[in-house]
C-alpha positions in Angstrom: 0.0 0.0 0.0 1.5 3.3 -1.1 1.8 6.4 1.1 -1.2 8.8 1.4 -0.9 12.2 -0.1 -3.3 15.2 -0.3 -4.0 17.9 -2.8 -6.5 20.7 -3.4 -8.1 20.7 -6.8 -11.0 22.7 -8.4 -14.0 20.5 -8.9 -14.1 21.1 -12.7 -10.4 20.0 -13.0 -11.0 16.5 -11.7 -10.4 13.9 -14.5 -12.6 11.0 -15.5 -10.3 8.7 -13.6 -10.7 10.9 -10.6 -14.5 10.7 -10.9 -14.3 6.9 -11.0 -12.2 6.7 -7.8 -14.4 9.3 -6.2 -17.6 7.3 -7.0 -16.0 4.2 -5.6 -15.2 6.0 -2.3 -18.9 7.0 -1.7 -19.9 3.5 -0.7 -16.6 2.7 1.2 -16.8 5.9 3.4 -17.3 5.7 7.1 -20.4 7.9 6.5 -21.6 7.2 3.0 -23.0 10.5 1.6 -24.9 10.6 -1.7 -24.8 14.4 -1.7 -21.0 14.4 -2.1 -21.0 11.8 -4.9 -19.9 12.8 -8.4 -23.5 11.9 -9.5 -24.8 14.7 -7.4 -22.0 17.3 -7.1 -20.1 17.0 -10.4 -23.3 17.2 -12.4 -24.4 20.3 -10.5 -21.2 22.1 -11.5 -22.2 21.5 -15.1 -25.7 23.0 -14.8 -25.9 25.3 -11.8 -23.9 28.5 -11.3 -24.0 28.1 -7.5 -22.0 24.9 -7.8 -19.1 26.5 -9.6 -16.0 27.6 -7.7 -16.0 24.6 -5.3 -12.6 23.1 -4.6 -12.0 19.6 -3.3 -9.4 18.4 -0.8 -8.5 14.9 -1.9 -6.5 12.3 0.0 -5.3 9.4 -2.2 -2.6 6.9 -2.9 -1.6 5.2 -6.1 -4.5 2.8 -6.0 -7.6 4.7 -4.6 -9.1 7.9 -3.3 -9.3 7.8 0.5 -11.0 11.2 1.3 -13.0 13.8 -0.5 -13.8 17.1 1.1 -15.6 19.8 -1.0 -15.1 23.4 0.2 -16.1 26.9 -0.7 -14.2 30.0 0.5 -16.1 32.4 2.7 -15.6 35.8 4.4 -16.0 36.9 8.0 -16.2 33.9 10.2 -18.7 34.6 13.1 -18.6 38.3 12.3 -14.8 38.4 12.7 -12.4 39.5 9.9 -11.2 35.9 9.5 -11.7 34.1 6.2 -12.7 30.5 6.3 -13.6 27.5 4.2 -16.9 25.8 4.6 -18.8 22.8 3.3 -21.9 25.0 3.4 -21.1 27.0 0.3 -23.6 28.5 -2.2 -24.6 25.1 -3.6 -24.1 22.5 -0.8 -25.3 25.1 1.7 -28.7 25.1 0.1 -29.0 21.7 -1.7 -27.3 19.1 0.6 -29.1 17.7 3.7 -25.9 16.0 4.7 -22.4 17.5 4.3 -20.1 15.0 6.1 -17.0 14.4 4.0 -16.2 11.1 2.4 -13.4 9.3 4.3 -12.4 5.7 3.7 -13.5 3.3 6.4 -10.3 1.4 6.2 -8.0 3.9 8.0 -10.1 7.0 8.8 -7.9 8.6 11.5 -4.7 8.3 9.4 -6.5 9.7 6.4 -7.9 12.7 8.3 -4.5 13.3 9.7 -3.0 13.6 6.2 -5.9 15.9 5.3 -5.4 18.1 8.4 -1.6 18.3 7.7 -2.4 19.5 4.2 -4.8 22.1 5.4 -2.2 23.3 7.9 0.0 24.6 5.1 -0.5 27.6 2.8 0.1 25.2 -0.1 -3.4 24.0 0.4 -4.6 27.4 -1.0 -7.3 27.5 1.7 -7.9 29.6 4.9 -6.8 28.3 8.2 -10.4 28.0 9.6 -12.6 25.2 8.4 -16.4 24.8 9.0 -17.9 21.3 8.6 -21.7 21.3 8.6 -24.3 18.6 9.1 -22.1 15.9 10.6 -23.7 12.9 12.3 -22.9 13.0 16.0 -21.2 9.9 17.4 -20.7 8.4 14.0 -17.4 6.9 12.8 -16.4 10.1 11.0 -17.1 12.2 14.0 -15.1 9.9 16.3 -12.2 9.8 13.8 -12.1 13.5 13.3 -11.9 14.1 17.1 -9.1 11.6 17.3 -7.2 13.1 14.4 -7.5 16.6 15.7 -6.3 15.4 19.1 -3.2 13.7 17.5 -2.4 16.7 15.4 -3.1 19.4 18.0 -5.9 21.0 15.9 -8.6 22.8 18.0 -12.2 21.7 17.4 -15.3 23.5 18.4 -19.0 22.5 18.1 -21.2 25.4 16.9 -24.6 23.8 16.9 -26.4 20.4 17.2 -29.9 19.3 16.6 -32.0 16.2 16.1 -34.1 15.3 13.0 -36.4 12.5 12.2 -35.1 9.2 10.9 -36.0 5.5 10.7 -33.4 3.0 11.7 -34.6 -0.4 10.4 -32.0 -2.3 12.4 -32.9 -0.7 15.7 -35.3 -2.4 18.1 -38.8 -1.0 18.2 -42.3 -1.4 16.7 -42.8 -1.3 12.9 -43.4 2.2 11.5 -47.2 2.2 11.6 -47.3 0.9 15.1 -44.7 3.5 16.3 -47.1 6.3 15.5 -49.0 7.9 18.4 -52.4 6.3 18.9 -54.3 9.2 17.5 -52.0 9.5 14.5 -52.1 5.8 13.8 -55.9 5.9 13.8 -55.9 8.9 11.5 -53.6 7.3 9.0 -55.5 4.1 9.0 -58.8 5.9 8.5 -57.4 7.9 5.6 -56.0 4.8 4.0 -59.4 3.1 4.1 -61.1 6.1 2.6 -58.5 6.4 -0.2 -58.8 2.7 -1.1 -62.6 2.9 -1.1 -62.6 6.0 -3.3 -59.7 5.0 -5.8 -58.4 1.5 -5.3 -56.0 -0.8 -3.4 -52.8 0.8 -2.2 -49.5 -0.7 -3.4 -46.0 0.6 -2.8 -43.3 -0.3 -5.3 -39.7 0.7 -6.1 -39.5 2.1 -9.6 -35.9 3.3 -9.4 -34.9 1.5 -12.6 -37.8 2.9 -14.6 -37.0 6.3 -16.3 -40.7 6.9 -16.8 -41.2 7.0 -13.0 -39.0 10.0 -12.7 -40.9 11.7 -15.5 -44.1 11.1 -13.6 -42.5 12.6 -10.5 -41.6 15.7 -12.4 -45.1 16.0 -13.8 -46.8 15.6 -10.4 -44.5 18.0 -8.7 -45.0 20.7 -11.3 -48.8 20.2 -11.3 -49.0 20.7 -7.5 -48.3 23.6 -5.2 -44.5 23.3 -5.6 -44.9 24.2 -9.2 -47.7 26.7 -9.0 -46.9 28.9 -6.0 -44.1 31.4 -5.4 -42.4 29.4 -2.7 -42.7 25.9 -4.4 -39.3 25.3 -5.9 -40.3 22.5 -8.2 -37.6 21.1 -10.5 -39.4 22.4 -13.6 -39.6 26.0 -12.4 -36.1 26.5 -11.0 -33.6 27.4 -13.8 -31.2 24.6 -14.6 -32.6 22.3 -11.8 -34.4 19.8 -14.0 -31.4 19.3 -16.3 -29.2 18.9 -13.3 -31.4 16.4 -11.5 -32.1 14.4 -14.6 -28.4 13.8 -14.8 -28.3 12.9 -11.1 -31.0 10.2 -11.4 -29.6 8.9 -14.7 -26.2 8.4 -13.1 -27.5 6.9 -9.8 -29.9 4.6 -11.7 -27.0 3.3 -13.8 -25.1 2.6 -10.5 -28.1 1.0 -8.8 -28.2 3.8 -6.2 -31.6 5.3 -7.1 -35.0 4.4 -5.5 -38.3 5.9 -6.5 -40.9 4.7 -4.1 -44.3 4.9 -5.9 -47.6 4.6 -4.1 -50.5 3.7 -6.4 -54.2 3.5 -5.5 -55.7 1.3 -8.2 -54.4 2.7 -11.4 -53.6 6.1 -10.0 -50.2 7.3 -8.8 -50.8 9.2 -5.6 -47.4 9.6 -4.1 -43.7 9.4 -5.3 -40.5 9.8 -3.2 -37.1 10.3 -4.7 -34.5 8.4 -2.5 -30.8 8.4 -3.0 -28.6 5.5 -1.7 -25.1 5.5 -0.5 -23.7 2.3 1.1 -26.6 0.9 3.1 -28.2 4.3 3.8 -31.2 5.8 2.1 -32.0 9.6 1.9 -35.4 10.8 0.8 -34.5 14.1 -0.9 -37.9 15.0 -2.4 -41.5 13.7 -2.5 -44.7 14.8 -4.1 -48.3 13.7 -4.4 -51.3 14.0 -6.7 -53.3 17.0 -5.3 -56.5 15.5 -6.7 -56.4 13.3 -3.7 -55.2 15.8 -1.1 -58.2 15.3 1.2 -56.8 11.8 1.9 -53.4 13.1 3.0 -51.4 10.9 0.5 -48.1 12.5 1.7 -48.6 11.2 5.3 -49.8 7.8 4.0 -46.9 7.6 1.6 -44.3 8.4 4.1 -45.5 5.7 6.5 -45.8 3.1 3.8 -42.4 3.8 2.3 -40.8 3.2 5.8 -42.7 -0.2 5.8 -41.3 -0.9 2.3 -37.8 0.0 3.4 -38.1 -2.4 6.4 -39.5 -5.3 4.4 -37.8 -4.9 1.0 -34.3 -3.4 1.5 -31.2 -4.0 3.5 -30.9 -0.4 4.6 -29.5 0.4 8.0 -30.9 4.0 7.9 -33.7 5.9 6.2 -33.4 9.7 6.5 -36.3 11.8 5.3 -34.2 14.9 5.4 -36.7 16.9 7.5 -35.8 19.9 9.6 -37.1 19.4 13.2 -39.3 22.4 13.0 -41.6 20.5 10.7 -43.2 18.7 13.6 -46.2 17.1 11.8 -44.2 15.1 9.2 -41.4 14.4 11.7 -44.0 12.7 13.9 -44.3 10.0 11.3 -40.9 8.7 12.1 -39.9 6.5 15.0 -36.3 7.4 15.5 -34.1 10.5 15.7 -30.6 11.3 14.3 -28.4 14.0 15.9 -26.2 16.2 13.7 -23.8 19.0 14.5 -21.7 21.8 13.0 -18.0 21.8 13.7 -15.2 24.3 13.3 -11.5 23.3 13.2 -8.4 25.5 12.9 -5.5 23.6 11.2 -3.6 26.8 10.7 -3.5 30.4 11.8 -2.5 31.9 15.2 -5.6 34.1 15.5 -8.1 31.4 14.4 -6.5 28.7 16.6 -6.5 31.1 19.6 -10.1 32.0 18.9 -11.3 28.4 19.0 -9.2 27.7 22.2 -10.4 30.8 24.2 -13.4 30.1 26.3 -14.7 33.7 26.1 -14.5 33.5 22.3 -16.4 30.2 22.4 -19.3 31.9 24.1 -19.3 34.5 21.4 -19.3 31.8 18.8 -22.3 30.2 20.5 -24.3 33.4 20.0 -23.8 33.0 16.3 -25.0 29.4 16.1 -28.4 30.7 14.9 -26.7 31.8 11.6 -25.6 28.2 11.0 -28.9 26.7 12.0 -30.7 29.1 9.7 -28.6 27.7 6.8 -29.4 24.2 7.9 -33.1 25.1 7.8 -32.8 26.2 4.2 -30.9 23.0 3.2 -33.6 20.7 4.7 -36.4 22.8 3.3 -35.2 22.8 -0.3 -35.7 19.1 -0.9 -39.4 19.4 0.2 -40.0 22.4 -2.1 -40.2 24.8 0.8 -37.6 27.4 -0.1 -38.7 30.8 -1.5 -37.3 31.5 -5.0 -35.6 34.9 -5.4 -38.1 37.7 -5.4 -40.9 35.5 -4.1 -43.3 36.7 -1.4 -42.7 34.8 1.9 -45.5 32.6 3.0 -46.1 30.2 5.8 -44.2 26.9 5.5 -46.4 23.8 4.9 -46.2 21.1 7.6 -48.9 18.8 6.2 -50.3 17.7 2.9 -52.4 20.9 2.7 -51.6 23.7 0.4 -49.4 26.5 1.7 -52.3 28.9 2.1 -54.1 26.7 4.5 -51.2 26.1 6.9 -50.3 28.2 9.9 -46.7 29.5 10.2 -44.2 27.0 11.8 -42.4 27.9 15.0 -38.9 29.3 14.8 -36.2 26.7 14.6 -34.0 26.3 17.7 -30.9 28.3 18.0 
């Protein structure tokens, strides 16, 4: 096994061979992350201006890529004059519900040590402060990063943490429908019976290999409130989004990493969820439903039944619906919770390292955690079509299957 080395490279300068090694790393990573795959990120750079200008810190040897960390340069960390690099740049900061870097599971502490050593030099071309957002707490990456920072004397500070809904099929507990509260379970069962009486038997299938299923998703999304209201954000109405995401699903489908969970009632498609796979983890990035059947709450029914499908038809160890916790109504459909946090490290720079080590400064940083959480809220909202497009009039955020106009404003997210 050859020695590990690191480099900083512009995303658009990665070669086809780099892309293959990068794609291979996604499933080998300690925290498999489909939002940092070439299928998701490299395609975005081709179609979306916000994804241009990203640089990647790559750790590799002669045989394979062992780490991939995409970063954007930013100004004024926590209202200081300090420049920093962040995973939450213009694209990933609004389009990725998980930003944990890809690090090979074979030797993660050693690999992160090489990465930190590279970032500690001016040759990296990056600022000395580094912000990592949406990192799963207590996961193997989190543990390896703490160990590597300790070994290399790199200060690390947590800026925020929060829990969001999840379903962990491998955890002990009742199946998804039985895990609902008594009142919610009765409501969902009643709506299912009414939908079946009115339209036909309910069947959930995985149409990830069928290109026509994604076309149906696009049509349903554009026909609903996401495509017809100012704050919707449907793929068909956001410039460049449909071309980008068509490339995403085509690439993931070819690699066997795309699921489209389709709920039909008789001959009618009533709900579709777009789910991305990395390793043994599933991430539901977007879903939509046929608004002709809105009175039956097909979104709620679909989210429960897709969990049942994941449990009985896949080997997934995690299903993450990518919901911000302020969306309490849909979050209540999920049995488990996953904790994520934002981290800042200072591989280089006297002032930045002192800032992170000084307890008074840490208290000042804590007051700015709301800024980071606000970015997180936008990330998690985007996949559900909840972000305002530029120039749109702000409206209450939907938390049920109802249209935006009929929903009360959600509470403020925690800071």
